[in-house]
Backbone bond lengths (Angstrom), bond angles and torsions (degrees), N, CA, C in turn:
res aa  C-N    CA-C-N  psi(-1)  N-CA   C-N-CA  omega(-1)  CA-C   N-CA-C  phi
1 X - - - 1.495 - - 1.513 106.82 -
2 X 1.328 119.84 126.81 1.481 119.85 -173.44 1.517 116.64 -112.92
3 X 1.367 118.40 -12.44 1.447 117.51 176.06 1.524 107.06 -150.23
4 X 1.381 114.76 150.77 1.469 121.00 -177.52 1.514 110.83 -152.84
5 X 1.283 116.46 151.91 1.494 122.15 173.54 1.548 110.98 -123.89
6 X 1.339 113.23 6.55 1.502 115.44 -177.72 1.514 110.33 -132.50
7 X 1.319 118.81 165.45 1.437 120.99 176.11 1.527 113.23 -73.21
8 X 1.348 115.35 -167.95 1.484 120.55 -176.53 1.527 109.03 -59.59
9 X 1.341 113.53 137.54 1.479 122.17 177.66 1.534 108.89 -127.63
10 X 1.339 113.20 136.08 1.495 117.32 170.44 1.518 106.71 -72.56
11 X 1.345 114.70 119.26 1.499 122.08 -174.64 1.500 109.13 -119.27
12 X 1.334 115.50 123.43 1.458 122.01 -176.28 1.522 112.31 -106.97
13 X 1.327 114.61 151.12 1.467 121.81 169.27 1.516 108.24 -96.82
14 X 1.313 118.01 131.71 1.473 122.00 173.36 1.552 107.56 -129.26
15 X 1.335 114.79 137.55 1.448 120.84 179.35 1.528 110.83 -68.88
16 X 1.303 116.09 127.80 1.501 120.85 179.17 1.531 108.35 -79.27
17 X 1.331 117.05 138.85 1.435 120.73 -172.60 1.535 113.85 -108.48
18 X 1.357 118.31 -3.34 1.466 121.35 178.69 1.513 109.45 -131.10
19 X 1.320 117.23 152.58 1.413 120.33 175.46 1.516 111.45 -69.43
20 X 1.312 117.99 149.35 1.455 121.51 178.72 1.506 110.21 -145.47
21 X 1.314 114.73 163.54 1.494 121.28 -170.39 1.546 112.58 -111.67
22 X 1.323 112.10 166.66 1.476 121.18 170.56 1.558 106.96 -130.98
23 X 1.339 112.10 111.03 1.474 116.54 177.26 1.504 110.78 -87.96
24 X 1.338 114.28 -156.28 1.449 120.15 -176.63 1.598 113.06 -103.06
25 X 1.257 117.92 2.79 1.451 118.84 -178.08 1.511 112.16 -68.49
26 X 1.351 116.49 154.20 1.468 123.08 176.23 1.497 109.86 -104.55
27 X 1.333 118.50 174.74 1.456 122.36 178.95 1.490 114.33 -105.14
28 X 1.367 117.28 18.45 1.425 117.58 -179.29 1.511 112.52 80.46
29 X 1.349 118.43 149.65 1.475 119.62 -172.91 1.508 112.34 -140.77
30 X 1.295 120.39 16.31 1.468 119.56 -178.19 1.518 111.61 -75.16
31 X 1.341 120.61 148.24 1.428 124.36 -176.12 1.514 114.12 -55.25
32 X 1.344 114.19 -31.85 1.484 118.51 -179.36 1.536 111.63 -59.34
33 X 1.288 112.60 -29.13 1.477 117.06 -178.20 1.563 111.41 -107.86
34 X 1.301 115.74 37.27 1.484 122.80 175.01 1.506 111.53 59.70
35 X 1.300 121.51 27.73 1.427 120.90 -178.12 1.491 112.32 74.03
36 X 1.289 117.37 26.20 1.468 121.32 179.21 1.529 108.72 162.23
37 X 1.301 116.14 157.88 1.484 120.23 -179.35 1.483 112.87 92.08
38 X 1.333 117.55 5.95 1.469 119.55 176.57 1.514 111.84 -73.06
39 X 1.314 117.13 -24.15 1.470 119.75 179.34 1.499 109.35 90.12
40 X 1.340 115.75 158.89 1.427 124.11 176.14 1.503 108.60 -161.90
41 X 1.354 118.60 161.88 1.496 118.25 -179.67 1.535 111.90 -60.39
42 X 1.332 114.61 145.54 1.466 120.88 -179.73 1.554 107.88 -71.88
43 X 1.301 116.40 146.19 1.471 121.68 176.38 1.536 107.22 -115.86
44 X 1.348 115.51 166.82 1.478 119.61 -173.99 1.526 109.62 -56.83
45 X 1.355 113.01 133.28 1.382 120.82 179.21 1.533 118.00 91.72
46 X 1.358 116.26 -8.33 1.430 119.53 -179.63 1.519 113.47 -68.20
47 X 1.305 119.19 148.11 1.478 123.46 166.40 1.535 106.02 -85.51
48 X 1.323 115.26 129.44 1.468 119.61 176.61 1.525 107.69 -126.52
49 X 1.328 117.97 -175.63 1.479 121.81 177.77 1.518 108.51 -59.37
50 X 1.307 120.57 -31.64 1.449 122.07 -175.21 1.529 111.84 -103.30
51 X 1.354 115.50 -32.04 1.487 119.25 -168.28 1.555 111.46 -107.33
52 X 1.362 112.79 142.06 1.415 117.16 166.33 1.551 109.27 -81.14
53 X 1.323 116.30 -36.85 1.473 125.59 174.51 1.532 106.78 -137.23
54 X 1.346 113.92 109.79 1.476 117.20 179.58 1.513 109.97 -69.14
55 X 1.353 117.74 136.01 1.459 126.70 -6.75 1.500 109.62 -120.19
56 X 1.336 113.67 45.86 1.476 120.01 -177.26 1.496 116.64 -114.73
57 X 1.347 118.44 -25.12 1.382 121.98 -177.97 1.541 111.87 -122.99
58 X 1.342 117.73 144.74 1.462 120.48 -173.09 1.515 111.30 -122.84
59 X 1.329 114.71 150.28 1.440 120.12 168.38 1.530 108.36 -66.32
60 X 1.322 117.86 147.97 1.481 121.78 173.03 1.528 107.45 -67.59
61 X 1.329 117.41 -31.93 1.451 120.43 179.12 1.515 107.41 -125.14
62 X 1.341 120.82 122.61 1.445 120.80 179.30 1.524 110.70 -54.93
63 X 1.355 113.46 137.05 1.451 118.61 -174.37 1.496 114.64 98.95
64 X 1.308 117.13 -17.35 1.472 121.65 178.18 1.521 114.61 125.79
65 X 1.345 115.59 152.05 1.405 121.55 176.77 1.529 106.07 -104.12
66 X 1.330 115.84 116.66 1.462 118.97 -179.89 1.524 110.49 -150.11
67 X 1.345 111.97 162.29 1.526 117.31 178.88 1.490 110.69 -63.03
68 X 1.354 115.34 139.81 1.481 119.42 174.90 1.507 112.64 -71.38
69 X 1.337 115.54 -17.74 1.496 120.27 179.34 1.515 110.97 -88.20
70 X 1.338 117.25 124.02 1.422 121.67 177.21 1.526 109.91 -71.30
71 X 1.335 114.02 128.16 1.458 118.23 178.32 1.520 112.25 -77.98
72 X 1.340 117.48 -27.46 1.445 120.97 179.21 1.552 105.94 -166.84
73 X 1.317 114.64 159.78 1.486 119.79 178.53 1.506 110.47 -149.64
74 X 1.316 116.15 150.00 1.495 122.00 173.81 1.535 108.32 -161.42
75 X 1.255 114.21 162.45 1.488 119.41 176.51 1.525 109.31 -86.85
76 X 1.326 113.70 135.05 1.425 122.15 178.46 1.535 107.96 -117.82
77 X 1.287 117.07 120.95 1.480 120.08 -174.68 1.539 110.61 -117.94
78 X 1.288 119.53 -101.51 1.432 123.85 -175.75 1.569 111.13 -86.09
79 X 1.349 117.30 163.48 1.447 117.91 -176.53 1.563 112.91 -56.01
80 X 1.308 114.27 142.54 1.488 117.79 -179.84 1.577 105.83 159.04
81 X 1.337 110.88 -175.60 1.460 117.85 -177.18 1.530 111.09 -88.15
82 X 1.292 116.87 138.26 1.440 121.21 -179.06 1.508 110.36 -131.65
83 X 1.323 115.83 143.58 1.481 121.15 178.21 1.537 110.11 -127.22
84 X 1.354 114.42 133.53 1.440 120.93 172.64 1.502 112.24 -104.02
85 X 1.309 115.01 136.02 1.491 116.62 177.20 1.502 113.76 89.82
86 X 1.323 115.80 -174.40 1.416 125.70 7.00 1.544 108.54 -86.42
87 X 1.349 113.94 147.15 1.499 122.62 179.48 1.545 106.74 -129.36
88 X 1.330 116.84 159.27 1.437 119.16 175.84 1.529 111.70 -58.63
89 X 1.293 119.17 -38.29 1.465 122.24 -177.38 1.542 108.97 -70.81
90 X 1.341 120.36 -37.78 1.488 119.27 175.53 1.571 110.18 -64.03
91 X 1.318 116.79 -39.11 1.455 119.34 176.70 1.508 111.07 -63.93
92 X 1.328 116.69 -40.16 1.464 120.76 178.91 1.567 107.95 -64.98
93 X 1.304 116.55 -41.91 1.483 117.62 179.22 1.512 112.69 -60.22
94 X 1.363 114.34 -48.80 1.494 117.57 -179.25 1.509 109.12 -62.11
95 X 1.320 119.91 -42.88 1.456 119.71 -178.24 1.532 109.07 -62.44
96 X 1.316 120.64 -36.56 1.441 121.70 177.17 1.472 113.54 -63.72
97 X 1.403 115.75 -34.56 1.443 118.74 176.73 1.476 113.32 -71.45
98 X 1.331 116.47 -34.84 1.436 120.70 176.14 1.543 111.91 -66.08
99 X 1.371 115.07 -38.02 1.423 120.18 177.54 1.548 114.36 -73.15
100 X 1.339 114.29 -28.10 1.410 119.29 -176.33 1.510 110.91 -140.91
101 X 1.330 120.15 74.02 1.439 124.21 -173.91 1.522 116.05 -56.11
102 X 1.372 119.46 -35.68 1.469 115.82 178.43 1.471 115.04 -60.38
103 X 1.338 120.89 -18.25 1.432 123.00 -179.22 1.509 111.76 -108.05
104 X 1.307 117.76 25.25 1.482 123.22 177.02 1.541 108.92 -90.05
105 X 1.335 117.99 91.45 1.463 123.19 -173.01 1.502 111.34 -107.07
106 X 1.300 118.56 0.86 1.495 121.11 176.76 1.479 113.64 82.63
107 X 1.330 116.19 -167.44 1.446 124.68 177.20 1.508 112.80 -115.65
108 X 1.302 117.48 159.16 1.461 122.48 169.93 1.508 108.35 -116.57
109 X 1.357 114.88 155.63 1.467 121.64 174.58 1.513 110.52 -93.75
110 X 1.294 116.27 128.08 1.488 120.18 -177.86 1.535 108.71 -125.93
111 X 1.370 113.98 131.03 1.437 118.87 176.03 1.565 108.46 -126.35
112 X 1.298 114.87 175.16 1.481 122.75 176.08 1.491 107.56 -77.21
113 X 1.284 119.64 114.24 1.439 124.19 -178.81 1.546 113.79 -100.85
114 X 1.361 115.88 13.94 1.437 120.03 -176.93 1.544 110.28 -77.16
115 X 1.330 117.92 -20.40 1.487 119.42 179.50 1.567 108.36 -106.53
116 X 1.306 113.33 171.71 1.487 119.87 -175.97 1.555 109.32 -138.54
117 X 1.296 121.41 136.64 1.490 126.20 -6.72 1.506 112.01 -86.68
118 X 1.336 117.32 163.77 1.481 121.44 178.17 1.503 111.65 -131.85
119 X 1.301 121.95 18.18 1.471 123.33 -174.41 1.527 112.59 -75.23
120 X 1.305 113.59 132.00 1.452 122.29 170.86 1.541 107.93 -140.13
121 X 1.345 116.47 142.74 1.481 118.51 -176.00 1.511 107.21 -111.39
122 X 1.312 115.34 129.52 1.468 120.49 177.40 1.591 110.35 -112.01
123 X 1.302 114.76 142.45 1.415 117.43 175.92 1.560 109.52 -70.26
124 X 1.316 114.20 148.28 1.499 122.22 -178.75 1.534 110.56 -105.86
125 X 1.234 115.83 -179.60 1.485 121.01 175.36 1.508 113.30 -69.84
126 X 1.322 116.30 -5.67 1.462 120.73 176.19 1.536 111.05 -96.14
127 X 1.305 118.76 4.13 1.448 121.28 -179.31 1.528 109.83 -56.32
128 X 1.372 115.74 141.15 1.485 119.49 177.03 1.461 112.46 -67.73
129 X 1.343 118.26 -18.03 1.494 123.11 -175.89 1.571 103.53 -104.51
130 X 1.334 118.95 109.71 1.463 120.04 -179.14 1.510 112.90 -53.77
131 X 1.328 116.87 -39.76 1.480 120.07 -176.17 1.502 112.68 -64.59
132 X 1.353 118.38 -18.48 1.446 120.57 -178.91 1.533 112.81 -90.62
133 X 1.334 116.39 -5.66 1.464 118.24 -175.05 1.559 108.74 -78.10
134 X 1.324 117.14 143.66 1.440 119.65 178.75 1.529 112.65 -60.92
135 X 1.312 116.26 144.51 1.466 120.48 -176.93 1.535 110.65 -141.07
136 X 1.284 115.82 139.38 1.454 122.32 173.89 1.544 106.82 -104.87
137 X 1.329 115.82 119.73 1.460 120.83 -177.15 1.524 108.85 -106.50
138 X 1.352 116.15 126.09 1.423 120.75 -179.29 1.520 108.57 -110.15
139 X 1.306 118.95 130.13 1.462 122.54 173.56 1.536 106.82 -121.35
140 X 1.301 117.56 129.46 1.486 120.34 -177.16 1.491 111.42 -144.32
141 X 1.301 115.67 157.72 1.447 123.77 177.69 1.499 107.21 -105.29
142 X 1.324 117.18 128.20 1.485 119.57 179.56 1.511 109.66 -68.29
143 X 1.299 115.29 130.31 1.502 119.66 -179.82 1.525 110.77 -67.52
144 X 1.293 116.79 145.48 1.461 120.13 177.67 1.567 109.00 -63.23
145 X 1.283 115.80 147.65 1.467 120.44 -179.38 1.529 108.72 -72.06
146 X 1.304 114.18 123.98 1.486 118.49 -178.05 1.530 110.60 -70.09
147 X 1.327 113.87 141.94 1.494 118.58 175.90 1.522 106.59 -96.78
148 X 1.293 116.31 110.62 1.460 122.16 -176.67 1.529 110.64 -86.35
149 X 1.356 113.80 127.25 1.427 118.20 176.08 1.553 109.19 -69.44
150 X 1.381 117.02 142.25 1.443 116.20 178.05 1.509 110.03 -68.10
151 X 1.300 117.27 150.37 1.488 120.15 -177.10 1.510 110.41 -65.39
152 X 1.289 116.86 150.00 1.430 122.82 174.84 1.520 110.82 -71.88
153 X 1.357 118.43 125.68 1.437 117.75 -176.58 1.497 113.42 -68.83
154 X 1.278 117.88 157.16 1.491 122.53 -178.34 1.490 113.88 -82.75
155 X 1.397 115.55 -10.66 1.489 117.50 -175.81 1.529 106.17 -157.95
156 X 1.345 114.49 163.13 1.485 121.43 178.74 1.519 109.24 -66.60
157 X 1.383 115.33 130.41 1.450 118.11 -177.83 1.512 108.46 -133.84
158 X 1.356 115.70 140.45 1.426 122.27 173.76 1.509 107.80 -124.72
159 X 1.340 118.69 116.96 1.482 122.23 -175.45 1.500 109.17 -87.49
160 X 1.362 117.87 157.30 1.427 120.64 177.62 1.510 111.02 -61.41
161 X 1.367 118.77 145.96 1.434 121.29 176.73 1.528 110.53 -60.89
162 X 1.309 116.82 147.96 1.466 121.27 174.65 1.497 113.26 -135.85
163 X 1.349 119.42 122.45 1.469 123.67 -0.55 1.543 111.71 -79.31
164 X 1.326 118.64 167.92 1.435 123.36 179.76 1.511 108.95 -158.51
165 X 1.295 121.35 110.63 1.473 129.81 4.50 1.527 113.01 -59.56
166 X 1.368 116.25 159.34 1.497 117.79 -174.38 1.519 109.59 -141.84
167 X 1.332 116.00 158.52 1.424 125.47 171.07 1.563 105.78 -173.77
168 X 1.293 118.50 117.63 1.442 128.85 13.93 1.559 115.30 -100.39
169 X 1.387 119.71 -9.01 1.435 120.09 -176.74 1.528 109.48 -146.33
170 X 1.345 115.08 162.94 1.454 121.59 179.23 1.539 108.27 -141.68
171 X 1.340 115.63 154.27 1.448 121.68 178.96 1.509 110.31 -104.98
172 X 1.276 118.76 132.77 1.453 123.74 -178.32 1.554 106.90 -114.77
173 X 1.316 117.59 113.61 1.488 123.17 179.16 1.540 109.43 -99.32
174 X 1.321 116.08 146.16 1.434 120.66 178.89 1.548 109.09 -153.03
175 X 1.316 117.55 160.77 1.450 124.67 -177.57 1.492 112.18 -130.48
176 X 1.327 116.95 136.50 1.447 122.32 -178.79 1.530 109.86 -111.74
177 X 1.363 120.21 128.93 1.451 119.55 177.78 1.524 113.21 -76.12
178 X 1.341 118.48 -14.46 1.431 120.70 177.99 1.535 109.73 -156.29
179 X 1.307 117.58 158.87 1.480 120.15 177.31 1.440 111.29 -62.79
180 X 1.351 116.55 151.89 1.475 121.17 175.89 1.524 109.12 164.08
181 X 1.344 110.68 178.46 1.528 117.80 177.65 1.515 110.33 -72.41
182 X 1.297 115.21 135.69 1.451 121.28 -176.93 1.553 108.36 -126.17
183 X 1.320 116.26 136.80 1.461 122.39 176.17 1.555 107.84 -126.56
184 X 1.327 114.80 117.90 1.444 118.49 179.57 1.551 104.82 -123.82
185 X 1.367 115.25 118.87 1.440 120.97 -177.47 1.476 111.63 -126.41
186 X 1.356 116.91 167.12 1.441 124.08 172.57 1.518 106.11 -121.17
187 X 1.298 115.21 130.37 1.483 122.05 -179.17 1.520 112.03 -128.38
188 X 1.321 114.46 164.77 1.469 118.30 175.89 1.555 107.92 -78.38
189 X 1.265 115.79 170.64 1.457 118.27 177.66 1.520 113.44 -61.36
190 X 1.341 114.97 -23.19 1.514 120.16 177.45 1.557 110.61 -83.60
191 X 1.297 118.39 -9.09 1.506 120.68 -179.56 1.440 116.16 101.91
192 X 1.354 118.81 0.25 1.454 119.19 177.66 1.512 112.91 -73.58
193 X 1.326 117.39 134.26 1.494 120.71 -178.19 1.496 109.47 -70.70
194 X 1.329 114.07 133.63 1.468 123.10 179.95 1.501 108.85 -106.34
195 X 1.348 117.54 -51.15 1.449 122.84 -175.87 1.524 111.92 -150.25
196 X 1.339 117.37 146.75 1.460 121.85 174.47 1.514 108.06 -106.28
197 X 1.306 117.81 114.82 1.464 120.94 -176.31 1.536 111.73 -90.77
198 X 1.328 116.61 -33.44 1.479 120.09 -177.88 1.549 105.67 -144.22
199 X 1.367 116.44 135.17 1.450 120.31 172.90 1.562 105.43 -156.31
200 X 1.323 115.03 78.30 1.500 120.16 -179.65 1.543 108.33 -166.61
201 X 1.311 114.50 173.08 1.442 125.06 177.60 1.543 108.89 -78.29
202 X 1.348 118.59 128.96 1.412 123.02 177.73 1.536 111.42 -130.77
203 X 1.372 116.79 153.55 1.432 118.39 177.70 1.540 112.69 -75.26
204 X 1.292 115.83 163.98 1.452 120.17 173.80 1.547 112.50 -59.91
205 X 1.326 119.48 151.75 1.417 122.08 178.91 1.515 112.12 121.14
206 X 1.349 113.83 -167.19 1.458 119.12 -177.07 1.533 114.26 -88.31
207 X 1.300 118.37 144.13 1.430 124.82 -179.06 1.531 108.31 -143.30
208 X 1.370 115.42 171.89 1.433 120.10 -179.76 1.514 109.28 -156.28
209 X 1.306 118.71 145.95 1.478 125.55 179.11 1.531 108.47 -130.97
210 X 1.308 114.37 153.05 1.492 120.46 179.50 1.501 109.53 -112.64
211 X 1.299 117.47 133.76 1.438 121.52 171.42 1.524 109.44 -117.25
212 X 1.320 115.61 125.96 1.421 121.12 -176.97 1.517 117.13 -98.92
213 X 1.351 114.39 16.07 1.446 118.91 -179.93 1.537 116.44 74.53
214 X 1.337 117.12 21.94 1.421 122.45 178.16 1.534 111.34 -116.24
215 X 1.357 114.96 154.34 1.419 118.47 178.87 1.550 110.59 -86.21
216 X 1.356 117.77 -172.78 1.427 123.30 -175.15 1.514 110.96 -61.65
217 X 1.345 115.29 -28.68 1.460 119.53 -179.07 1.524 114.84 -85.80
218 X 1.369 114.73 -6.09 1.420 118.73 179.95 1.525 114.89 96.30
219 X 1.305 118.14 1.63 1.459 121.70 -178.21 1.509 110.83 -87.33
220 X 1.342 114.19 144.02 1.470 115.28 176.78 1.502 112.05 -66.42
221 X 1.376 115.83 140.57 1.419 118.59 -179.28 1.549 110.32 -94.45
222 X 1.297 119.85 166.88 1.437 122.78 -178.76 1.555 110.38 -75.71
223 X 1.323 113.55 158.68 1.424 118.52 175.77 1.556 108.78 -64.21
224 X 1.365 113.53 151.77 1.443 116.32 -178.53 1.508 112.29 151.71
225 X 1.330 112.86 -171.36 1.433 120.60 179.37 1.493 113.23 -97.14
226 X 1.289 119.18 127.87 1.455 122.61 -179.88 1.548 109.07 -124.61
227 X 1.319 113.66 158.53 1.491 120.61 -178.37 1.544 108.89 -112.02
228 X 1.330 117.85 125.34 1.477 121.82 170.91 1.481 107.40 -94.18
229 X 1.327 114.12 134.10 1.499 119.21 -174.51 1.531 107.26 -127.06
230 X 1.388 116.43 127.30 1.392 124.74 -179.45 1.555 108.51 -113.36
231 X 1.309 118.31 124.19 1.449 122.00 179.74 1.524 108.32 -125.01
232 X 1.330 118.76 126.16 1.433 123.58 179.05 1.494 112.20 -164.06
233 X 1.351 118.69 136.42 1.454 121.40 175.49 1.527 112.39 61.24
234 X 1.357 118.00 30.23 1.434 120.73 177.70 1.528 114.17 79.38
235 X 1.369 113.62 6.36 1.527 119.35 178.18 1.476 110.15 -114.84
236 X 1.313 116.55 156.79 1.445 122.98 177.64 1.512 109.84 -131.60
237 X 1.396 115.08 140.20 1.434 121.99 176.13 1.570 106.09 -131.04
238 X 1.305 116.57 142.47 1.452 119.95 177.73 1.485 111.48 -130.62
239 X 1.362 114.60 157.41 1.491 119.55 176.35 1.504 107.15 -151.22
240 X 1.343 115.55 167.58 1.426 120.03 -178.27 1.523 113.34 -109.34
241 X 1.299 116.59 138.69 1.458 123.62 -179.40 1.555 107.54 -122.53
242 X 1.341 115.50 137.30 1.454 119.73 178.33 1.543 108.03 -117.63
243 X 1.312 117.15 119.80 1.449 123.72 179.37 1.534 106.04 -100.53
244 X 1.352 115.55 124.34 1.473 117.79 178.23 1.513 106.69 -123.28
245 X 1.379 115.71 149.19 1.446 120.90 178.38 1.578 107.60 -128.63
């Protein structure tokens, strides 16, 4: 605020509820009116006491459409820099503008006009001194990256072992459409059980088991072709594993 003719005034920010324009009119510049505030005829697109856009669109309420709730307030006295906020309501206003940009109409400054005089002049975004132009400063904390759970598969799946052929071990991935008891075994090509990798109740979703090329007793098995067998929910899936040495 750069000029005043009145003492300290409680000055509130209120969120504007209707779009409004800025035409080409000036505010007058004669010394009697402090180098501004003398007034001049409205031009097309100006916001006036009655108009959102002169002279075709009107405020629903003369003087402006704005929230009755003050977003912030502070005393403004002599010329100088003034800051409003941060307040929960200002944060809520800004968030609403981010969520709905077409309705981001800003705030207005409102004071008690019951006494006289109450004139104060504020620099606008057209000020020749950039440091004097109004600015909205946002400070935020970046949200942590969410860890998304993989989608639950629509059917029982057994993925190929990786690597395959393998030596000394391979990873066997599988997916369950629903929770239940799961049995994952390794068998010879003739169907003889070599090792049991999983035999327990598991939740729906993706899982994986490791086979290190050893039998149930922990002994290394011979090179060759083996069958991995997945049984869950009354269904069976099989795949082929090749152990090389």
